[in-house]
N, C-alpha and C positions, 0 to 999 in steps of 0.2 A: 247385705247381698254378699253373697259368695263367689268370688273369682274364679271362673274355669282354669283348672291345673290345663297347661300346653301340651298340646296331642303328641303321639309320638313323630308325626310327617310333619309339624310344625317345629317340633326340636330338631330334625334331620335338617327340615329347609334353611332352619338357621343356621346350621353349621356351614353346609353347601354355599349359604348366601358370602362367605368369606370369599369363594373365588372369585365374584366380582368385582371388590376394589382390588384383589392383588390382580387381576387379568389387567385390567385399565392399567394400572400402575409398572405393569412389566409391559402393555404398548408406549406407555409415556417416556419409559425411558429406552423402547425400541425406536421411536418416531425420533426422538434425541439424538440416538447416532445416525442414525440415518441424512439428519438434517446436519450434522458433522461435519458426515463422511463424504456427502456432496459439496459441500461448502470446502472442504481440505481440496477435493480435487479441482474444483474451480479457480481455487486460490494458487493453488501449486504445482498443477498441472502444467503439460505440456501442450502446447498447442497442436493442434492437426486438423486434417479435412477428412472426413468420411462420408464413405458412397451408401447410399441408402438402398440397402438389397429388399426390403422388404418395409409396406406401411400398411396398417391394419387398423380401422377407426369403425367401430361397431356404435351406433346410435338409434337402437331400436330403445323402444320405452321400457322395458324391464330390464334391460341391461347395458352398460354404457362402460366399454374400453377402449386401449388403443394400444400399440408397441411400435415400434420400429425395430428392425435388424441391420444391423451396419458392420460395414466393412472398412480397417484404417489401416492403411498404409504408413507406418512407422519411418523416421528419417534415417533411421541404420536400414531399413530394407525388408523387415520383419513384417508382418500381417496379422493383425488383432480384430478377431470379429465379434460382437456385440449380438445374437441371437433374442429375438423378441424381447426387447428392453422396453417393460411395462414404463406409461407414464401416467400424470394423471389426464382423466378426461381431459378438460379444461385447457391443456398445453399442449393438444396434440394437432388442434387447429394452424398453429405457427408453421409446423413440420409437413402441413398437408402441400404433396406436391414439390417438394423440394428435392431432387438427387443428390445432392451433396451438403453434408452439413458442415459448422464447425463445433469442434469437439475439443475436449482439453483433456490428459490422460496423465493419470497418475499410477502407476504399473504397482505399485505395492500397496496401494489405497484398498481397502473392502469395496468403494464404489469406483472403480476404476477408469470407466468413461462417461464423461456428463455431456450433454448435448449445452456448447457454451450459449445459447441463447434462450431455453429454458430453464438452465441450471438454477441461476439466482431464484426466480420464482419456485421452483419444486424445493429448494431447501429452508425457504421460506415457508413455504406449506407445510413442508414436516415438524418446523419448528412450533408454528402454531396446531397442528396436528396433536406435536406432545404435548404442548400446555394445555389444551383442553382435555385431552389424556389424564393428566395429572391432577387437574382441577376434580372430572367426572369420580376419578378415583376416590378424591378427596373426601366428597359430597357421599359417593357410597359407602365408604367406610364409616363416617359419623351416621349414615345412616342404618348401616348393619349394627354396629355397635350397639346404636341407641333403641334397637328391633332385640338385639339379644338380651341385653339389658331386661326389658322390659317383659322377656317370656321368663328371663330368672328371677324378676321380681315376684311374675303371678307364681312360680313354682314355688318360692319359699311362701308368697302369702299360701298358696293352699297345704301347702307341707304343715305348715304353723297353724290353719285353723284347724285343721284334723287332728291334732295333737293336741289343740285344745280343748277340739270337742268331747275326745278320748278321756282327758283330765278330767273335764265335767262329768262326762258318764260316771266315770271313777268314784270320784268325790262324790255325787248323788245317792250311789251305791252305797258308800262307806257310811253315810248318813243314815240312809235309810236304815242300815242294819244297825246304828247307835239308837235308833227308835226303838 
């Protein structure tokens, strides 16, 4: 039974499928950086008290998200604001109804403000997401490699069977001429 050669669409899709493991691996690196930044600010940051200027939590069935806006007066008299600081939805309930929050501030960090009560959980969530993305990226990489390999084998098998057929036709024509 002759195997069908992969279609042009299948070959294009096989090439594009490399974006899936690449995207997952990029996400894993990003989440590892977020976890590291939050942890660093929590560990090394200066303690301060922030005033909650805005709190928003949406609990619709189709969309769940939340954020807080903070105003922090530092010990040197300067004021630091953080508008619409997104947080995992599961952590928003801990902040509901609070007018002030204990925060940690590390001015030169990528994540320069973290809320002390939720930062420990926040960096762990990011680290877990990084691990899951890494595992999913590795699994997707193996799957894409296997799929591309199978398409390559089908393509080689098809071209080999076509050339075998051509040889048989040529040999039978040569043999008939000799008779």
